[in-house]
C-alpha positions as a LaTeX table, in Angstrom:
\begin{tabular}{lrrr}
\hline
Residue & $x$ (\AA) & $y$ (\AA) & $z$ (\AA) \\
\hline
Met1 & 58.64 & 39.02 & 69.45 \\
Ser2 & 55.43 & 40.84 & 70.42 \\
Arg3 & 55.55 & 39.16 & 73.82 \\
Phe4 & 59.10 & 40.38 & 74.35 \\
Val5 & 58.13 & 43.93 & 73.47 \\
Arg6 & 55.16 & 43.88 & 75.85 \\
Leu7 & 57.21 & 42.42 & 78.71 \\
Phe8 & 60.02 & 44.89 & 78.07 \\
Gly9 & 57.54 & 47.76 & 78.12 \\
Phe10 & 56.06 & 46.52 & 81.42 \\
Ala11 & 59.53 & 46.24 & 82.98 \\
Ser12 & 60.39 & 49.74 & 81.76 \\
Met13 & 57.30 & 51.18 & 83.40 \\
Leu14 & 58.22 & 49.53 & 86.70 \\
Ser15 & 61.77 & 50.81 & 86.69 \\
Leu16 & 61.40 & 54.26 & 85.12 \\
Gly17 & 57.87 & 55.30 & 85.99 \\
Cys18 & 55.32 & 56.82 & 83.64 \\
Ser19 & 53.13 & 59.89 & 83.94 \\
Gly20 & 49.73 & 58.95 & 85.34 \\
Ser21 & 50.75 & 55.35 & 86.06 \\
Gly22 & 50.30 & 55.64 & 89.82 \\
Leu23 & 54.01 & 55.17 & 90.50 \\
Asn24 & 55.21 & 56.82 & 93.67 \\
Gly25 & 58.25 & 59.03 & 93.90 \\
Ser26 & 60.55 & 56.16 & 94.81 \\
Gly27 & 60.06 & 54.57 & 91.42 \\
Ala28 & 58.22 & 51.53 & 92.85 \\
Asp29 & 54.50 & 50.99 & 92.33 \\
Leu30 & 53.56 & 49.80 & 95.82 \\
Ala31 & 50.18 & 48.59 & 96.98 \\
Asp32 & 48.57 & 50.06 & 100.10 \\
Asn33 & 50.42 & 47.55 & 102.29 \\
Gly34 & 53.82 & 48.57 & 100.90 \\
Gln35 & 54.20 & 45.37 & 98.88 \\
Met36 & 54.66 & 45.04 & 95.14 \\
Pro37 & 51.35 & 44.27 & 93.39 \\
Val38 & 50.74 & 40.74 & 92.18 \\
Val39 & 50.96 & 40.41 & 88.40 \\
Asp40 & 49.11 & 37.53 & 86.75 \\
Met41 & 51.84 & 36.09 & 84.53 \\
Ala42 & 49.65 & 33.06 & 83.74 \\
Thr43 & 47.52 & 35.15 & 81.39 \\
Pro44 & 49.27 & 35.17 & 78.02 \\
Pro45 & 49.71 & 38.50 & 76.26 \\
Ala46 & 47.65 & 39.30 & 73.18 \\
Asp47 & 48.65 & 37.46 & 70.01 \\
Phe48 & 49.63 & 39.95 & 67.31 \\
Ser49 & 51.13 & 37.38 & 64.94 \\
Leu50 & 49.85 & 37.02 & 61.38 \\
Pro51 & 47.28 & 34.28 & 60.80 \\
Arg52 & 48.61 & 30.94 & 59.58 \\
Arg53 & 48.11 & 30.26 & 55.90 \\
Asp54 & 49.10 & 27.82 & 53.20 \\
Pro55 & 52.53 & 28.96 & 51.92 \\
Thr56 & 51.27 & 28.58 & 48.33 \\
Asp57 & 48.38 & 30.96 & 49.03 \\
His58 & 49.96 & 34.23 & 47.97 \\
Pro59 & 48.76 & 37.30 & 46.07 \\
Ala60 & 48.68 & 37.18 & 42.30 \\
Leu61 & 52.02 & 37.91 & 40.65 \\
Pro62 & 52.46 & 41.43 & 39.28 \\
Gln63 & 51.79 & 41.87 & 35.58 \\
Leu64 & 54.35 & 43.48 & 33.29 \\
Ser65 & 53.57 & 45.51 & 30.21 \\
Asp66 & 55.49 & 44.79 & 27.00 \\
Phe67 & 56.51 & 48.01 & 25.30 \\
Gly68 & 58.35 & 46.23 & 22.48 \\
Gly69 & 61.81 & 46.10 & 24.02 \\
Pro70 & 64.17 & 43.15 & 23.59 \\
Thr71 & 63.45 & 39.93 & 25.46 \\
Ile72 & 65.99 & 37.35 & 26.61 \\
His73 & 64.16 & 34.22 & 25.48 \\
Ala74 & 66.49 & 31.54 & 26.86 \\
Met75 & 68.84 & 33.09 & 29.39 \\
Glu76 & 72.41 & 31.75 & 29.53 \\
Val77 & 73.90 & 32.84 & 32.85 \\
Trp78 & 77.63 & 32.94 & 33.54 \\
Thr79 & 78.41 & 33.20 & 37.27 \\
Ile80 & 81.50 & 35.34 & 37.89 \\
Val81 & 83.49 & 35.67 & 41.12 \\
Trp82 & 86.84 & 37.07 & 42.22 \\
Pro83 & 89.54 & 34.80 & 43.72 \\
Gly84 & 88.58 & 33.60 & 47.20 \\
Asp85 & 84.86 & 33.39 & 46.48 \\
Glu86 & 84.92 & 30.14 & 44.51 \\
Ala87 & 82.74 & 28.28 & 47.04 \\
Thr88 & 80.14 & 31.05 & 47.05 \\
Gly89 & 80.23 & 31.12 & 43.27 \\
Ala90 & 79.67 & 27.36 & 43.09 \\
Gln91 & 76.57 & 27.71 & 45.29 \\
Ala92 & 75.22 & 30.53 & 43.13 \\
Glu93 & 75.93 & 28.54 & 39.98 \\
Arg94 & 73.95 & 25.58 & 41.33 \\
Phe95 & 71.10 & 27.96 & 42.14 \\
His96 & 71.17 & 29.28 & 38.56 \\
Gln97 & 71.08 & 25.69 & 37.27 \\
Trp98 & 67.90 & 25.06 & 39.27 \\
Met99 & 66.19 & 28.41 & 38.71 \\
Met100 & 66.55 & 28.54 & 34.93 \\
Thr101 & 64.59 & 25.30 & 34.46 \\
Ser102 & 62.22 & 25.49 & 37.44 \\
Asp103 & 58.45 & 25.62 & 37.16 \\
Tyr104 & 58.62 & 28.92 & 39.02 \\
Trp105 & 60.71 & 30.40 & 36.21 \\
Thr106 & 58.91 & 28.95 & 33.22 \\
Gln107 & 55.36 & 29.42 & 34.55 \\
Ser108 & 55.97 & 32.96 & 35.80 \\
Leu109 & 57.72 & 34.24 & 32.69 \\
Gly110 & 56.35 & 32.12 & 29.86 \\
Glu111 & 53.62 & 34.61 & 29.00 \\
Tyr112 & 56.33 & 37.23 & 28.36 \\
Gly113 & 58.14 & 35.04 & 25.86 \\
Val114 & 60.79 & 33.85 & 28.30 \\
Gly115 & 61.50 & 30.13 & 28.33 \\
Pro116 & 63.86 & 27.82 & 30.17 \\
Gly117 & 67.45 & 28.95 & 30.38 \\
Lys118 & 70.67 & 27.39 & 31.60 \\
Ser119 & 73.66 & 28.04 & 33.76 \\
Met120 & 76.80 & 28.19 & 31.68 \\
Gly121 & 79.29 & 27.67 & 34.50 \\
Leu122 & 81.51 & 29.46 & 36.98 \\
Val123 & 84.21 & 31.94 & 35.94 \\
Val124 & 86.91 & 33.10 & 38.37 \\
Met125 & 88.36 & 36.53 & 37.65 \\
Pro126 & 92.09 & 36.55 & 36.76 \\
Thr127 & 92.88 & 39.43 & 39.14 \\
Ala128 & 92.42 & 40.14 & 42.84 \\
Ala129 & 89.22 & 41.85 & 43.94 \\
Pro130 & 89.29 & 45.66 & 43.98 \\
Lys131 & 88.58 & 47.64 & 47.15 \\
Thr132 & 85.75 & 49.47 & 45.38 \\
Ile133 & 83.83 & 48.99 & 42.16 \\
Asp134 & 81.42 & 51.49 & 40.66 \\
Asp135 & 78.77 & 50.56 & 38.13 \\
Gln136 & 80.53 & 52.65 & 35.46 \\
Glu137 & 83.46 & 50.23 & 35.66 \\
Phe138 & 81.48 & 47.19 & 34.51 \\
Thr139 & 81.20 & 48.17 & 30.83 \\
Pro140 & 84.99 & 48.44 & 30.27 \\
Leu141 & 85.58 & 45.47 & 32.59 \\
Ile142 & 83.26 & 43.20 & 30.60 \\
Ala143 & 84.80 & 44.35 & 27.30 \\
Lys144 & 88.30 & 43.60 & 28.64 \\
Leu145 & 87.28 & 40.17 & 29.95 \\
Ile146 & 85.73 & 39.26 & 26.59 \\
Ser147 & 88.69 & 40.47 & 24.54 \\
Gly148 & 91.08 & 38.64 & 26.87 \\
Gly149 & 89.17 & 35.38 & 26.63 \\
Thr150 & 88.09 & 35.19 & 30.28 \\
Leu151 & 84.46 & 35.60 & 29.25 \\
Pro152 & 82.91 & 34.23 & 26.05 \\
His153 & 81.68 & 36.44 & 23.25 \\
Pro154 & 78.04 & 37.10 & 24.22 \\
Asn155 & 74.98 & 36.21 & 22.21 \\
Ser156 & 71.41 & 37.50 & 22.54 \\
Asn157 & 70.77 & 35.25 & 25.57 \\
Thr158 & 73.99 & 35.90 & 27.52 \\
Val159 & 73.85 & 37.34 & 31.03 \\
Phe160 & 76.95 & 37.89 & 33.17 \\
Ala161 & 76.20 & 37.51 & 36.91 \\
Phe162 & 78.93 & 39.09 & 39.05 \\
Ile163 & 79.16 & 38.28 & 42.77 \\
Val164 & 80.95 & 41.14 & 44.49 \\
Pro165 & 83.23 & 40.09 & 47.40 \\
Thr166 & 82.43 & 41.21 & 50.93 \\
Thr167 & 85.76 & 43.07 & 50.91 \\
Thr168 & 84.74 & 45.19 & 47.90 \\
Gln169 & 82.52 & 48.26 & 48.22 \\
Ser170 & 79.97 & 48.55 & 45.41 \\
Thr171 & 78.67 & 51.97 & 44.37 \\
Leu172 & 75.93 & 53.01 & 41.96 \\
Tyr173 & 74.98 & 56.60 & 41.02 \\
Gly174 & 76.52 & 57.86 & 44.25 \\
Gln175 & 74.72 & 55.27 & 46.37 \\
Thr176 & 76.45 & 52.63 & 48.49 \\
Gly177 & 75.82 & 48.91 & 48.21 \\
Cys178 & 74.42 & 47.04 & 51.22 \\
Ala179 & 73.11 & 50.39 & 52.48 \\
Ser180 & 71.05 & 51.72 & 49.57 \\
Tyr181 & 70.69 & 48.50 & 47.54 \\
Gly182 & 71.43 & 44.80 & 47.76 \\
Gly183 & 72.13 & 44.25 & 44.07 \\
Tyr184 & 70.92 & 45.29 & 40.64 \\
His185 & 70.93 & 44.41 & 36.97 \\
Ser186 & 71.88 & 46.59 & 34.03 \\
Glu187 & 73.52 & 46.38 & 30.62 \\
Thr188 & 76.74 & 47.65 & 29.13 \\
Asn189 & 76.58 & 51.14 & 27.65 \\
Asp190 & 79.07 & 50.72 & 24.80 \\
Asn191 & 76.47 & 49.78 & 22.14 \\
Thr192 & 76.92 & 46.07 & 22.86 \\
Asn193 & 74.05 & 46.12 & 25.41 \\
Val194 & 75.23 & 43.01 & 27.24 \\
Pro195 & 73.03 & 42.37 & 30.30 \\
Tyr196 & 74.79 & 41.88 & 33.61 \\
Glu197 & 73.88 & 41.40 & 37.27 \\
Val198 & 75.69 & 42.77 & 40.30 \\
Asn199 & 74.99 & 40.58 & 43.35 \\
Leu200 & 76.15 & 41.72 & 46.79 \\
Gln201 & 76.82 & 39.39 & 49.69 \\
\hline
\end{tabular}
């Protein structure tokens, strides 16, 4: 990409002219004999790319401080989609299956009291996707889905992972999804404190 930028900049100087560049009034930088100067294109431009490194050689993971709050020890994730997104939901559910038992998960979070979890399956919503959904709607939505039997009664390890359709606009505290954020996690605010994720496509 750096080569493209440099070549584009060179072409722009030739066509538009720059102050102090020696370009004449016609917009062409001509040599004394009226011919275009020879540019040595065999010399490669400077290499501004990052140095190559082992992909496992990364900075130390950030450390979290435990202030005594609740910990989800063995996460049980339910993947939830609206009709039409079943294939996407199946992919996400397979990812959850892998992630919850991966070395990445257990080794990164074990020191915080978090162990292996599991994916509990894919749930398809019983209604069509809304045009918009604000974060304040998730608490009553989750309560309705539990009381109606679409979602199971949660336990201390339950997490509901919603995948919002591309046709639905997500909002959060006046901010717009896919512009201000790509997703978030929260919990219900009706004293049940059920954790949930909102994943945008």
